[in-house]
C-alpha atoms as one frame of an Amber mdcrd trajectory, in Angstrom:
protein
  49.534  69.874  59.510  52.303  71.741  58.738  55.816  71.668  60.514  55.035
  74.825  62.535  51.944  73.904  63.693  53.228  70.138  64.303  56.508  71.605
  66.183  53.727  73.811  68.529  51.637  70.802  69.023  55.068  69.461  70.368
  55.631  72.479  72.681  52.129  72.278  74.384  51.991  68.775  74.828  55.351
  68.872  76.562  54.093  71.790  78.565  51.149  69.916  79.427  53.246  67.002
  81.071  53.337  69.256  84.055  56.715  70.456  86.267  59.714  69.117  84.046
  62.083  68.644  87.349  64.274  65.828  87.299  62.761  62.615  89.265  59.278
  64.276  89.287  56.014  63.053  87.923  56.171  65.485  85.239  59.825  63.948
  83.799  58.800  60.462  84.234  55.579  61.164  81.888  57.641  63.109  79.375
  60.099  60.086  79.068  57.251  57.850  78.443  55.542  59.782  75.853  58.996
  60.828  74.171  59.936  57.035  73.983  56.660  56.429  71.783  56.814  59.444
  70.329  60.223  58.705  68.448  59.644  55.042  68.137  56.577  56.036  65.633
  59.104  58.607  63.915  61.288  54.999  63.211  64.097  55.527  66.026  65.529
  53.347  68.074  64.936  54.084  71.308  66.568  53.339  74.966  66.617  55.127
  78.248  70.454  55.826  79.794  70.208  56.074  83.513  72.479  58.093  85.693
  72.658  59.090  89.026  71.414  62.250  91.118  70.617  63.910  93.993  66.918
  64.311  94.961  66.247  67.470  96.897  62.880  67.753  98.406  61.644  70.600
 100.281  58.420  71.552 102.192  58.330  75.320 102.579  55.821  77.485 103.947
  55.822  81.448 103.691  53.244  83.694 105.502  53.270  87.627 105.520  50.815
  89.955 107.318  48.227  86.492 107.255  48.484  85.862 103.766  50.518  83.201
 102.074  53.652  84.032  99.708  54.734  81.823  96.785  58.064  80.803  97.466
  60.807  78.099  96.203  63.616  76.706  98.378  66.671  77.103  96.950  67.812
  73.624  95.966  70.447  72.027  98.172  71.072  75.414 100.337  69.816  73.277
 103.627  69.029  70.003 105.037  66.957  69.903 108.080  64.190  71.494 109.408
  63.729  75.008 110.947  61.490  77.654 111.925  62.696  80.812 110.642  62.070
  84.081 111.912  64.931  86.460 112.248  65.369  86.930 108.188  67.947  88.339
 106.353  67.007  89.569 102.780  68.668  90.002  99.283  68.159  90.244  95.395
  69.819  88.479  92.547  69.600  88.934  88.972  67.948  85.291  88.258  68.877
  85.694  84.353  72.662  86.388  85.257  75.334  84.242  84.843  75.115  80.748
  86.939  78.589  81.565  88.304  77.935  84.388  89.103  74.622  83.995  90.752
  76.508  81.369  92.728  79.062  83.558  94.154  76.915  86.380  94.909  74.604
  83.715  97.150  77.312  82.356  98.616  79.030  85.594  99.745  75.503  86.934
 101.235  74.925  83.573 102.817  78.271  83.666 104.776  77.713  87.607 105.639
  74.094  86.790 106.819  75.480  83.256 109.044  78.332  85.672 110.626  75.535
  88.482 111.676  73.205  85.486 113.525  70.620  85.624 110.813  68.835  82.249
 110.691  67.528  82.178 106.885  68.162  84.481 104.044  64.800  85.430 101.451
  66.029  86.573  97.945  64.334  88.079  95.722  64.964  86.846  92.024  64.970
  89.811  89.521  63.927  89.218  85.986  62.045  90.994  83.206  58.270  89.661
  84.392  58.571  90.305  88.023  57.975  86.564  88.525  59.741  84.150  90.556
  62.730  82.900  88.939  64.278  79.145  89.473  67.942  79.045  90.101  69.969
  76.139  88.514  71.959  74.296  91.214  74.682  71.410  91.688  74.471  69.020
  94.811  77.863  70.257  95.784  76.465  74.159  96.618  75.262  73.155  99.747
  75.248  76.162 101.887  74.273  74.993 105.132  71.900  77.841 105.578  68.093
  78.020 104.486  67.295  80.194 101.080  63.885  81.068  99.927  63.267  82.339
  96.622  60.538  84.936  96.282  59.330  87.590  93.774  60.596  91.051  93.915
  56.675  92.032  95.131  56.855  89.504  97.871  60.006  90.217  99.243  59.086
  94.076  99.335  55.525  92.670 101.428  58.184  90.541 103.683  60.081  93.549
 104.591  57.178  95.535 105.311  55.103  93.039 107.067  57.871  90.506 108.304
  57.262  86.681 107.579  56.788  83.401 109.602  58.690  80.357 107.554  59.120
  76.729 108.125  61.566  75.205 105.913  62.418  71.554 105.548  64.641  69.845
 103.424  66.204  66.518 102.377  68.448  65.045  99.820  68.465  61.177  98.752
  71.029  59.801  95.967  68.712  58.553  93.021  68.607  57.563  89.522  66.853
  59.378  86.310  67.119  58.996  82.765  68.096  60.192  79.536  66.321  59.334
  76.329  68.624  57.970  73.344  66.754  57.561  69.893  68.819  56.362  66.988
  67.654  56.743  63.688  69.534  54.824  61.568  69.865  56.579  58.145  71.256
  55.488  54.701  73.402  52.485  54.724  76.893  53.398  55.823  76.117  57.181
  56.456  78.238  59.487  58.900  77.080  59.957  62.063  75.416  63.482  63.874
  74.591  63.936  67.406  71.410  66.188  68.353  71.075  66.970  71.742  68.570
  68.922  73.880  67.716  69.180  77.458  64.084  68.274  78.885  64.145  68.848
  82.404  63.491  72.174  84.005  61.928  74.098  87.222  58.225  74.558  85.748
  56.511  73.857  82.352  59.536  74.841  80.409  57.477  75.323  77.075  60.213
  78.233  75.830  63.010  77.035  77.773  62.883  73.333  77.269  59.946  72.447
  74.564  60.924  74.469  71.503  64.448  73.335  71.725  62.824  69.640  71.919
  60.592  70.113  68.890  63.094  71.773  66.715  65.464  68.812  67.466  62.786
  66.513  66.764  62.203  67.809  63.453  65.574  68.302  62.515  67.091  64.850
  63.606  63.641  63.229  61.524  65.166  65.264  58.080  69.118  64.783  58.727
  68.307  61.400  58.918  67.304  61.170  55.305  71.457  61.678  54.831  73.012
  60.884  58.087  72.733  58.856  60.933  71.573  60.489  63.817  71.563  60.293
  67.377  69.172  62.319  69.265  70.257  62.595  72.832  67.706  64.193  75.592
  69.152  64.962  78.770  67.572  65.254  82.105  69.345  66.831  85.107  69.782
  70.034  83.560  68.617  72.577  85.945  70.791  70.066  88.774  74.768  71.308
  87.216  73.743  69.340  83.778  74.305  66.091  85.233  72.482  63.829  82.911
  74.351  66.004  79.912  77.889  65.126  81.413  76.694  61.296  82.267  75.888
  61.047  78.535  78.654  62.568  77.088  81.191  60.840  79.005  79.751  57.102
  78.589  78.954  58.179  74.431  81.150  55.447  72.613  80.809  56.674  69.127
  82.775  59.374  67.154  80.362  61.914  65.048  81.019  63.722  62.707  79.743
  66.968  64.363  77.360  68.006  67.558  73.930  70.180  67.399  73.500  71.503
  70.770  70.144  73.233  70.958  69.947  74.798  74.512  67.176  77.201  76.061
  64.622  79.516  74.744  65.029  79.122  70.990  62.308  80.331  68.590  61.048
  82.410  71.909  59.256  85.919  71.392  62.098  88.547  72.749  65.071  86.361
  73.282  68.302  87.002  73.449  69.896  84.319  71.526  73.865  83.419  71.409
  75.178  80.647  68.550  78.782  79.058  69.188  80.552  77.114  66.454  83.700
  75.164  65.889  84.247  74.850  62.190  86.264  76.293  59.416  86.207  79.434
  58.535  83.972  78.645  55.421  81.314  76.511  57.139  81.090  79.514  59.469
  80.358  81.583  57.026  77.709  79.436  55.518  76.225  79.035  59.056  76.281
  82.618  59.764  74.421  83.547  56.478  71.841  81.044  57.595  71.375  82.325
  61.337  70.886  85.662  59.693  67.215  84.795  59.410  66.665  84.839  62.794
  68.996  87.807  63.627  71.308  85.613  65.585  75.072  86.345  64.915  77.783
  83.505  65.141  80.639  83.301  67.189  83.375  80.730  65.709  85.916  79.791
  68.353  89.578  80.086  68.020  89.814  77.925  70.634  87.057  75.425  70.920
  88.534  73.198  73.765  87.711  75.778  76.266  84.660  75.114  78.083  84.357
  78.603  79.639  84.040  79.606  75.755  80.481  77.757  75.336  76.993  77.608
  76.849  74.579  75.156  78.693  75.015  71.655  77.394  77.402  72.215  74.605
  79.861  72.324  77.552  79.518  68.646  78.029  80.841  67.715  74.850  83.777
  69.873  74.345  86.673  68.060  75.279  86.241  65.626  72.379  87.193  68.368
  69.953  84.292  67.557  67.529  82.597  69.980  65.600  80.115  71.906  67.142
  76.902  74.082  66.691  75.539  75.421  69.944  72.548  77.584  70.054  70.610
  79.084  73.207  68.983  82.163  74.709  67.416  84.023  77.277  63.765  85.035
  77.164  61.949  87.354  80.038  59.853  83.954  80.818  62.841  81.692  81.564
  62.847  79.818  84.731  59.731  81.054  85.646  56.104  79.902  86.004  54.750
  81.731  82.814  56.957  80.117  80.751  53.756  78.332  78.793  53.253  78.009
  75.204  50.747  80.602  74.086  53.418  83.148  76.148  56.710  82.311  74.328
  56.133  81.451  70.704  54.020  80.484  67.853  53.880  78.127  65.131  55.599
  80.679  62.269  58.266  81.215  64.638  58.706  77.427  65.287  58.650  76.678
  61.631  60.990  79.751  60.413  63.439  78.194  63.432  63.112  74.765  61.968
  64.495  75.802  58.508  67.180  77.864  59.388  68.725  75.625  62.017  68.378
  72.306  59.542  70.400  74.545  56.794  72.844  75.536  59.597  73.239  71.575
  60.762  73.690  70.534  57.085  76.745  73.110  56.359  78.035  71.903  59.238
  77.809  67.835  58.626  78.953  68.555  55.133  82.045  70.355  55.968  84.819
  69.456  53.961  82.572  67.814  50.882  83.133  69.328  47.331
C-alpha cells in the first residue's frame, strides 16, 4: 500500500470512530486505537491527563410538527427551559473565532434586554449545513442559544418552534497522546503536533492532519528524535493543547503544527513560520506544490499572528511551522473521508510537508 492509500485508511478509520468531541466514547475509542497503532510504529506512547469542563445538553426542537436538527451552543446556558419566545439570528460559522464570539455575545445581550427567552442561530457556511462553533467554558452567556442550518431557521421563522433545552457542566479529565520516537542516538528533538478532537466525524478537519503527522513523524525519526503530540480539547478553547505546551519539559529544535483541513478539497490554507529568511525560502518553495503561500513572521512571539494550536507554543520562541485551513465541510456532519480528500492529495501533502519540516529542522546546517 502506498503512503497516500495508507494515509487515507487512517483518515477513514479515524472518522469511523464516531463523534470526536472531547470526553465522548468516540474520543476514548480514538485514544485507544492511536495508542496501539503508534506503539506498533515503535513509539513510546503515554497519555497525559488534563482537566476540562464537560458540557452535556439535551435539546428538542420542533417546528410545524417536525423535528429540526439542532445543536446547543456549548456553555451558553445551564439549567432547564421550555423556550417559546425566541429571537433569531445568523452568524458566519467559518469566520474568526473571536469575531463569532463577539457577535454572539452582542446578540444575546440585546435579546435578553428585549425579553426573549432564547436565541436560534443559523450557522452560515458554504454547504448550508449546521456548523458547530468552538467554545471556551468561560463563555457562559446564561442564555440558551440553539444552532441550526440556514434552511431550518427559515422554517422556524415561518412556523415558529417549540424547544426544550436542558444542559449541565461538570469538571472532568480528558487525555492527550504523547508518542516519542527515539531517533538516532544523540539526535536533536522535533515536535510534531496536531489536534484529534472536534465536533463531528472530522475526517478532513482532524483526520487528514493526523494521518500526515503520523507519516511525517515516522520519516522524521530516521534523523531526529520526534515527539508526536496529539491533543484533545481543541473545540473547548484548545485546553488540551495549552496544558500540554505548558507542561512540556524538553527543548526541541523546532515545532511542526498541523491544524485543520490540510489536504482537503477546496481548502483555503495558511502557512506561518518563524525562522531565518533562507530557511523560509526553502519552505515556501516546497509549499508551492500545494498552492500554499508562506508567511514568515517578523514578530513570532505575538500569539495573535498564529492560527490554531500553534498559539499554544509561541511563548517559547522556538522555530515553528504552522499549517492550517478551512474547507467547505469544516465543523459540519458532512466532513467525511469520501467527501473531503483522496489518497493522491494526501500523498502529495505528506511529501511537501516532509520537505518543509526537514528544511526547518536542518536550519543552520551547512
